[in-house]
Each structure stands twice: as structure tokens, then as C-alpha cells.
C-alpha positions in Angstrom: 2.1 130.5 -49.9 3.5 127.9 -52.2 1.7 127.5 -55.7 -0.8 124.6 -55.7 -1.7 123.2 -59.0 -5.5 122.9 -59.7 -6.9 119.3 -60.4 -7.6 120.3 -63.9 -3.8 121.3 -64.5 -2.7 118.1 -62.9 -5.1 116.0 -65.3 -3.8 117.8 -68.3 -0.1 117.3 -67.3 -0.7 113.6 -66.7 -2.7 113.3 -69.9 0.3 115.2 -71.8 2.8 112.8 -70.2 0.8 109.9 -71.2 0.6 111.0 -74.8 4.3 111.6 -75.0 4.9 108.0 -73.9 2.2 106.5 -76.2 3.9 108.4 -79.2 7.1 107.1 -78.0 5.8 103.5 -77.6 4.4 103.6 -81.4 8.0 104.7 -82.7 9.6 102.2 -80.8 6.9 99.4 -81.9 7.6 100.3 -85.6 11.5 101.1 -85.5 12.8 100.2 -82.2 14.4 102.1 -79.2 16.9 103.7 -81.2 14.3 105.7 -83.4 12.8 107.1 -80.1 14.2 110.7 -80.3 12.6 113.8 -79.0 11.7 115.5 -82.3 9.8 112.6 -83.8 8.1 112.0 -80.4 6.9 115.6 -80.0 5.5 115.5 -83.7 3.5 112.4 -83.1 2.3 113.3 -79.8 1.3 116.7 -81.3 3.4 118.9 -79.0 6.5 121.1 -79.2 9.8 119.5 -78.6 10.3 121.9 -75.8 7.3 120.3 -74.1 8.9 116.9 -74.1 12.1 118.3 -72.7 9.8 119.7 -69.9 8.6 116.0 -69.0 11.8 114.3 -69.9 14.9 116.4 -69.9 17.1 113.9 -72.1 16.1 111.2 -74.8 17.7 108.6 -72.1 15.0 110.0 -69.7 12.1 109.3 -71.9 13.3 106.0 -73.2 13.9 105.0 -69.6 10.3 106.1 -68.6 9.1 104.1 -71.7 10.7 100.9 -70.6 9.5 101.4 -67.0 5.9 101.8 -68.2 6.0 98.9 -70.6 7.6 96.5 -68.3 5.0 97.4 -65.6 2.2 96.4 -67.9 3.8 93.3 -69.1 4.5 92.0 -65.5 0.8 92.9 -64.7 -0.5 90.8 -67.5 1.7 87.9 -66.5 0.6 88.3 -62.9 -2.8 88.8 -63.6 -3.1 85.5 -65.9 -1.4 83.3 -63.2 -3.6 84.7 -60.5 -6.8 83.7 -62.6 -5.4 80.1 -62.9 -6.8 77.2 -60.7 -3.6 75.8 -59.5 0.1 76.5 -59.2 1.1 74.5 -62.4 -1.9 76.1 -64.3 -0.5 79.3 -63.1 2.8 78.6 -64.3 1.3 77.5 -67.8 -0.7 80.7 -68.1 2.2 83.1 -67.2 4.5 81.3 -69.9 1.5 81.3 -72.4 0.7 85.1 -71.8 4.4 86.3 -71.9 4.6 84.2 -75.2 1.4 85.7 -76.7 2.1 89.2 -75.8 5.6 89.2 -77.3 4.7 87.6 -80.3 1.8 89.7 -81.0 4.2 92.9 -80.6 7.4 91.5 -81.7 9.4 94.4 -82.7 8.3 96.3 -79.4 9.1 92.9 -77.3 12.7 93.1 -78.9 13.4 96.7 -78.3 12.1 96.1 -74.6 14.5 93.2 -74.0 17.3 92.6 -76.6 17.8 95.6 -78.9 21.3 97.0 -78.5 20.8 100.3 -76.5 22.7 102.8 -74.3 24.0 101.6 -70.9 21.5 104.0 -69.2 18.8 102.5 -71.1 19.8 98.8 -70.6 20.1 99.2 -66.9 16.4 100.2 -66.8 15.6 97.1 -69.2 17.5 94.9 -66.8 15.0 95.3 -64.2 12.3 94.0 -66.6 14.5 91.0 -67.4 15.2 90.2 -63.3 11.3 91.0 -62.7 10.4 88.1 -65.4 13.0 85.8 -63.9 11.6 86.6 -60.5 8.1 86.0 -61.5 8.6 82.6 -63.2 10.9 81.7 -60.1 8.0 82.3 -57.8 5.6 80.1 -60.0 8.0 77.3 -60.3 8.6 77.1 -56.4 4.8 77.0 -56.1 4.5 74.2 -58.2 7.5 72.6 -56.6 5.9 72.9 -53.1 2.7 71.5 -54.6 4.5 68.4 -55.9 3.7 69.1 -59.3 7.4 69.3 -60.7 10.4 67.4 -59.9 12.9 68.4 -57.8 15.2 71.3 -59.6 16.8 74.7 -58.7 14.1 77.4 -59.3 16.4 80.3 -59.9 18.4 78.4 -62.6 15.0 76.9 -64.2 13.4 80.3 -64.2 16.4 81.9 -65.9 16.6 79.1 -68.5 12.9 79.5 -69.3 13.0 83.0 -69.9 16.2 82.6 -72.1 14.2 79.8 -74.2 11.0 81.9 -74.5 13.0 85.2 -75.5 15.2 83.4 -78.1 12.2 81.4 -79.5 10.3 84.3 -79.9 12.4 87.4 -80.7 16.0 86.1 -80.9 18.1 86.3 -84.0 17.4 82.6 -84.6 13.8 82.7 -84.0 11.4 81.8 -87.1 9.6 84.5 -88.9 6.4 86.0 -87.4 3.4 85.0 -89.3 0.1 87.3 -90.0 -1.7 83.8 -89.6 -3.5 84.0 -86.1 -3.6 80.1 -86.5 0.2 79.8 -86.9 1.0 82.4 -84.3 -1.3 80.4 -81.8 0.7 77.2 -82.8 3.9 79.0 -82.2 3.1 79.9 -78.7 1.9 76.9 -77.8 4.7 75.0 -79.0 7.1 77.3 -76.9 4.8 76.7 -73.8 5.2 72.9 -74.2 8.8 73.3 -74.8 9.1 75.1 -71.4 6.8 72.8 -69.5 8.5 69.9 -70.6 12.0 71.1 -69.8 10.6 71.9 -66.1 9.7 68.2 -66.2 5.9 68.3 -66.6 5.0 65.0 -68.4 4.1 65.3 -72.1 0.4 64.5 -72.0 -0.1 66.8 -69.0 1.7 69.6 -70.6 -0.2 69.4 -73.7 -3.3 69.4 -71.6 -2.3 72.5 -69.8 -1.3 74.5 -72.9 -4.7 73.6 -74.5 -6.7 74.6 -71.5 -5.0 77.8 -71.1 -6.8 80.4 -73.2 -4.8 82.7 -75.5 -4.6 86.1 -73.9 -5.4 89.5 -75.1 -2.1 90.4 -76.7 -2.5 94.1 -77.1 0.1 95.9 -75.3 -1.2 99.4 -75.1 0.0 102.3 -72.7 -3.0 103.6 -70.6 
């Protein structure tokens, strides 16, 4: 008869798995993906290095799992913000603002998740996140187009350009320095959201109204 793990053992394994990913996230947020190594992650998680290897046979497995977990959380936050909006154009504005606010609040981690130079195996995992972002924005742009809220345009190209503008404006090498002042951070998010909406063809007055009406989301990005 095959061995069956008890519910308690399953819970402990899941908790240890999450603790390892949480430790990896903390290191990535502070020092980038390159700093996510088995030994420091084990020390931070309070387990032996061998324990980490039992869950993740290689560093690339650990980082790929971290990227997947973070990507899922960020996509869920964007989808939730869009779903809570009252209409297709508001949904687009909410998604743009949510992505911008969360990326700016955890700028080092966002850079690690999107743009930091990494091994090809890890970049393949990150590519799925970038595609997911573009696909989410494309769907929202299509919805706004179908409702007659945007001028005619290619939603695939427009979504790619919107993601590129947000990434470069928030975490790219040419992006302005991050500010600890919440007011300045809010203004930066709003300016970028306005830029994207204007680029998509939303008239200035309406774009401003949409951005002002969009509440700044809770930007904490924590593994649960």
C-alpha cells in the first residue's frame, strides 16, 4: 500500500515551501534575482540548505518558482482592479494604475521580475509574465474599443506599447528616481497612467477624470 502523507505533514510541507519562497522574495526585493542563492535563502528561511534543495533541486528551479508566484500575484491584482471598475474604460484605467502603483512601491523587485539580466531559463519564466501583462491590457483595450470608448487601433500593438511605456517609465534605466514621499509617488503613478490613456486616444479631460477617480491600490506585494 503506497504511503499517504497526513494532512498535518502536507500543511507543514506547504508552509515550508512558502517560507522558502518568502525568503527568496525578500532577497530579490533587496538585491535582485542574482542574489537569490540557495545558502542565503535557507538562512533567511531558517532551514538547512539541504531542505531548500529538497523543494528546489537547483537555484534556477527556485527562482523560476518565485517568478511564477510573483507573476500570479501581480496578474491577480490587475484583474481584480479591472473587475471592480464600473465600465470598460474605467477598468483599463484601474489596471494601468494598479500595475504602476505596485511596481513603483516595490521597484527593485519589479525590475528583478521584468528587466534584470538573468539566465535564459529564468528569463523564459519571466517572459510568461510579460506576455500575461500584454494579454491583459489587450483584452481591456478590446473591451473599450467595442464599447466605442477608444479610437480605432490595433489592440495587440497598443497593449505592447502601453506595457513598454509603463515599464520604462517606472523601472527602466531612464526612469526618474523613486521618491519616499507618498504624494510624489502618487503623482508619478498618475502621470504615467495619464500618458498611457492619452496615447490610447482618451481625450485629456476624460483621461484626467478617470485617473483621479481611480483609487490608488494597496501596493504591498507579499507572498501568501
